[in-house]
ROSE-4610 file (N, C-alpha, C; in Angstrom, 1 decimal, always signed):
// ROSE-4610
residu = [M/M/M/D/D/D/N/N/N/S/S/S/E/E/E/K/K/K/K/K/K/E/E/E/D/D/D/R/R/R/F/F/F/K/K/K/R/R/R/V/V/V/A/A/A/S/S/S/R/R/R/R/R/R/V/V/V/E/E/E/N/N/N/I/I/I/L/L/L/K/K/K/G/G/G/I/I/I/R/R/R/S/S/S/L/L/L/S/S/S/K/K/K/C/C/C/S/S/S/N/N/N/I/I/I/N/N/N/N/N/N/Y/Y/Y/E/E/E/Y/Y/Y/N/N/N/E/E/E/E/E/E/D/D/D/L/L/L/N/N/N/K/K/K/M/M/M/V/V/V/K/K/K/A/A/A/I/I/I/K/K/K/K/K/K/E/E/E/L/L/L/K/K/K/T/T/T/M/M/M/E/E/E/I/I/I/Q/Q/Q/Y/Y/Y/K/K/K/K/K/K/N/N/N/L/L/L/K/K/K/N/N/N/N/N/N/T/T/T/E/E/E/S/S/S/F/F/F/N/N/N/F/F/F]
num = [1/1/1/2/2/2/3/3/3/4/4/4/5/5/5/6/6/6/7/7/7/8/8/8/9/9/9/10/10/10/11/11/11/12/12/12/13/13/13/14/14/14/15/15/15/16/16/16/17/17/17/18/18/18/19/19/19/20/20/20/21/21/21/22/22/22/23/23/23/24/24/24/25/25/25/26/26/26/27/27/27/28/28/28/29/29/29/30/30/30/31/31/31/32/32/32/33/33/33/34/34/34/35/35/35/36/36/36/37/37/37/38/38/38/39/39/39/40/40/40/41/41/41/42/42/42/43/43/43/44/44/44/45/45/45/46/46/46/47/47/47/48/48/48/49/49/49/50/50/50/51/51/51/52/52/52/53/53/53/54/54/54/55/55/55/56/56/56/57/57/57/58/58/58/59/59/59/60/60/60/61/61/61/62/62/62/63/63/63/64/64/64/65/65/65/66/66/66/67/67/67/68/68/68/69/69/69/70/70/70/71/71/71/72/72/72/73/73/73/74/74/74/75/75/75/76/76/76]
x = [-104.8/-105.6/-105.8/-107.0/-107.4/-106.9/-106.1/-105.6/-106.7/-107.9/-108.9/-109.7/-109.3/-109.9/-109.5/-110.5/-110.2/-109.6/-108.8/-108.1/-109.2/-110.2/-111.3/-112.0/-112.2/-112.8/-111.9/-110.6/-109.6/-109.5/-109.5/-109.4/-110.6/-111.8/-113.0/-113.0/-112.5/-112.4/-111.4/-110.2/-109.2/-109.4/-109.8/-110.1/-111.2/-112.3/-113.4/-113.0/-112.2/-111.7/-110.8/-110.0/-109.1/-109.8/-110.8/-111.6/-112.4/-112.9/-113.6/-112.7/-111.5/-110.5/-110.2/-110.1/-109.8/-111.0/-112.2/-113.4/-113.5/-113.1/-113.1/-112.1/-110.9/-109.9/-110.3/-111.0/-111.5/-112.6/-113.5/-114.5/-113.8/-112.7/-112.0/-111.3/-110.7/-110.1/-111.1/-112.3/-113.4/-113.7/-113.5/-113.8/-112.9/-111.8/-110.8/-111.3/-112.5/-113.0/-113.8/-113.9/-114.6/-113.8/-114.2/-113.4/-113.4/-114.3/-114.2/-113.0/-112.5/-111.4/-110.1/-110.2/-109.0/-109.0/-107.8/-107.6/-106.8/-107.4/-106.7/-107.2/-106.5/-106.9/-107.1/-107.4/-107.7/-106.5/-105.3/-104.1/-103.9/-104.1/-104.0/-105.0/-106.2/-107.2/-106.8/-106.3/-105.9/-104.8/-103.8/-102.7/-103.2/-104.1/-104.7/-105.4/-106.3/-107.1/-106.2/-105.2/-104.3/-103.5/-103.0/-102.3/-103.2/-104.4/-105.4/-105.7/-106.0/-106.3/-105.1/-103.9/-102.7/-102.6/-102.7/-102.6/-103.7/-104.9/-106.0/-105.8/-105.3/-105.0/-103.9/-102.9/-101.8/-102.3/-103.2/-103.9/-104.7/-105.4/-106.3/-105.4/-104.3/-103.4/-102.8/-102.4/-101.8/-102.8/-104.1/-105.1/-105.3/-105.4/-105.7/-104.5/-103.3/-102.1/-102.1/-102.5/-102.5/-103.6/-104.7/-105.8/-105.4/-104.7/-104.3/-103.2/-102.3/-101.3/-101.9/-103.0/-103.6/-104.4/-104.7/-105.5/-104.7/-103.6/-102.8/-101.9/-101.7/-100.9/-99.6/-99.5/-98.2/-97.9/-96.6/-96.1/-94.6/-94.2/-92.8/-92.2]
y = [-159.1/-157.9/-157.4/-157.2/-156.6/-155.1/-154.8/-153.4/-152.3/-152.7/-151.7/-151.6/-152.5/-152.4/-151.2/-150.5/-149.2/-149.6/-148.7/-148.9/-149.1/-148.4/-148.5/-149.9/-150.3/-151.7/-152.8/-152.6/-153.6/-153.6/-152.4/-152.3/-153.1/-152.8/-153.4/-154.9/-155.4/-156.8/-157.5/-156.9/-157.5/-157.3/-156.1/-155.9/-156.7/-156.9/-157.7/-159.1/-159.7/-161.0/-161.1/-160.1/-160.2/-160.0/-159.1/-158.9/-160.2/-160.8/-162.1/-163.1/-163.2/-164.1/-163.8/-162.6/-162.2/-162.6/-162.3/-162.7/-164.2/-164.9/-166.4/-166.8/-166.2/-166.5/-166.2/-165.0/-164.7/-165.7/-166.1/-167.1/-168.4/-168.8/-170.0/-169.9/-168.7/-168.5/-168.6/-168.1/-168.1/-169.6/-170.5/-171.9/-172.4/-171.8/-172.2/-171.8/-171.1/-170.7/-171.9/-173.0/-174.2/-174.8/-174.7/-175.2/-176.7/-177.4/-178.8/-179.3/-178.5/-178.9/-178.1/-177.0/-176.1/-175.6/-175.3/-174.6/-173.3/-172.3/-171.0/-170.1/-169.0/-168.1/-166.7/-165.8/-164.5/-163.8/-164.1/-163.5/-163.9/-165.2/-165.7/-164.9/-164.8/-164.0/-162.6/-161.9/-160.5/-160.4/-161.3/-161.2/-161.3/-162.3/-162.4/-161.2/-160.7/-159.5/-158.3/-158.1/-157.0/-157.1/-158.2/-158.4/-158.1/-158.5/-158.3/-156.8/-156.2/-154.7/-153.9/-154.3/-153.5/-153.6/-154.7/-154.9/-154.1/-154.2/-153.4/-151.9/-151.4/-150.0/-149.6/-150.5/-150.2/-150.1/-151.0/-150.9/-149.6/-149.3/-148.1/-146.8/-146.7/-145.6/-145.5/-146.7/-146.7/-146.2/-146.6/-146.1/-144.6/-144.2/-142.7/-141.9/-142.4/-141.7/-141.5/-142.6/-142.5/-141.6/-141.6/-140.7/-139.2/-139.0/-137.6/-137.2/-138.0/-137.7/-137.3/-137.9/-137.7/-136.4/-135.8/-134.6/-133.4/-133.5/-132.4/-131.9/-130.6/-130.1/-129.5/-129.4/-128.8/-129.6/-129.9/-130.7/-130.3/-130.3/-130.1/-131.4]
z = [-55.1/-55.1/-56.5/-56.9/-58.1/-58.2/-59.2/-59.3/-59.3/-59.7/-59.7/-58.4/-57.4/-56.1/-55.4/-54.8/-54.1/-52.7/-52.2/-50.9/-49.8/-49.9/-48.9/-48.9/-50.1/-50.3/-49.8/-50.2/-49.7/-48.2/-47.6/-46.2/-45.5/-46.0/-45.5/-45.6/-46.7/-47.0/-46.1/-46.0/-45.2/-43.7/-43.3/-41.8/-41.3/-42.1/-41.7/-41.4/-42.3/-42.1/-40.8/-40.6/-39.5/-38.2/-38.2/-37.0/-36.6/-37.6/-37.4/-36.8/-37.3/-36.7/-35.3/-35.0/-33.6/-32.7/-33.2/-32.4/-32.2/-33.2/-33.1/-32.0/-32.0/-31.1/-29.6/-29.4/-28.1/-27.7/-28.6/-28.2/-27.8/-28.6/-28.3/-26.9/-26.6/-25.3/-24.2/-24.4/-23.4/-23.0/-23.9/-23.6/-22.5/-22.3/-21.3/-19.9/-19.8/-18.5/-17.8/-18.5/-18.0/-16.9/-15.7/-14.5/-14.4/-15.2/-15.2/-16.0/-16.9/-17.8/-17.5/-16.9/-16.7/-15.3/-14.8/-13.5/-13.7/-13.2/-13.3/-12.1/-11.9/-10.8/-11.3/-10.4/-10.8/-11.3/-10.8/-11.4/-12.8/-13.1/-14.5/-15.4/-14.9/-15.7/-15.9/-14.9/-15.0/-16.0/-16.0/-16.9/-18.4/-18.6/-20.0/-20.4/-19.6/-19.9/-20.1/-19.3/-19.4/-20.7/-21.1/-22.4/-23.6/-23.5/-24.6/-24.7/-23.5/-23.5/-24.0/-23.6/-24.0/-25.5/-26.1/-27.6/-28.3/-27.7/-28.3/-28.3/-27.2/-27.0/-28.0/-28.2/-29.1/-30.5/-30.9/-32.2/-32.4/-31.4/-31.4/-31.6/-30.9/-31.0/-32.4/-32.9/-34.3/-35.3/-35.2/-36.2/-36.0/-34.8/-34.5/-35.0/-34.8/-35.2/-36.7/-37.4/-38.9/-39.4/-38.7/-39.1/-38.9/-37.8/-37.4/-38.4/-38.8/-39.8/-41.1/-41.5/-42.8/-42.8/-41.7/-41.6/-41.3/-40.7/-40.3/-41.5/-41.6/-42.7/-42.1/-40.8/-40.3/-39.0/-38.9/-37.8/-37.5/-36.2/-35.8/-35.6]
């Protein structure tokens, strides 16, 4: 990282790359839906979707928590 790089610019650069990697991973996982090559059931699908949604919710909570902490001036 260049020392003169702003935190916001660094965030956009790093987060953009990581989001793209996640999207590629989801697209790759979607290829497993081909029933000519794979066998799965609704329970398998529900487990995968639940795990992904849980992790996404955890990430969202972490971001919101950090935003909240940066704007509040008083806390117990």
